[in-house]
Residue, then its C-alpha position, 0 to 999 in steps of 0.5 A: x239446871x242440869x246437876x254436876x256429872x260427878x254427883x252422879x257418880x259419887x252418889x253410885x260409889x256410896x250405894x256401891x260400898x252401902x250394898x258391899x257392906x249389906x252383902x259383907x254382913x249377910x254373907x258372914x250371919x250365913x257362912x261365920x259361926x257365932x262367936x266369930x261373926x262380931x269380929x269378922x263383920x268388923x274386918x269386912x267392914x274395915x276392909x270395904x272401908x278402906x277400900x273406898x277411902x283409898x278411892x276417893x283420897x285417889x281422887x280428891x288428890x287428883x283435883x287438889x293437883x288440878x293445874x289452874x285455870x288461868x294456864x302455864x304462863x301465870x304468875x307462880x306456875x314457874x317457881x316448883x321447876x326452878x326450885x328443882x332445877x338447883x338441888x344446893x338451893x333447895x338443901x339450903x332451903x331445907x337446912x334453913x327450914x330445919x334448923x328453924x324447927x330445931x335447936x339441935x338440927x341448928x347447932x350441930x348442922x347448920x353452925x358449924x356449916x355458917x361458922x366455915x363459911x365465915x372463915x372461908x370469907x376471911x373471919x378471923x375468929x368465929x366469934x365474929x359471928x353471932x349465935x342468934x339463941x335458939x327459942x322455947x320449946x327446942x325450936x331453933x332461932x327464928x327466920x329473922x335470926x337466921x336471915x341477920x346472920x347470913x346478911x351479915x355473912x353476905x357483907x363480910x369482904 
């Protein structure tokens, strides 16, 4: 059984990081005064690890964002393009998502828009539209409650 081709690159990368850390510590021991050595070693180590982690992060992101093996025409591939095609749909989806997370957002932004929509659709009094209650810990109304409110708006003439 042959080893994976990327495994060798990972081992080499780990060795390079270890050699860089060793070189930084050695050079610090030689060129930095005794009172500042410990701080200098920590700074060099943090810098080298930051560079290494950023490279690893890029590799992980690239592997996660890779396209599915079953091709473009498969189930679920068209949704991101459709969502970006209509910015109103994306904005409405975001408003609902934020309203579920925050009662304040719901009360100050989404609820006035829903009341204005009800008035535009012929509701004489905004009280005809039932305001869903918020949930515990400052969360907005549940997704099911928002679905009922929007469905009641759709049923109106």
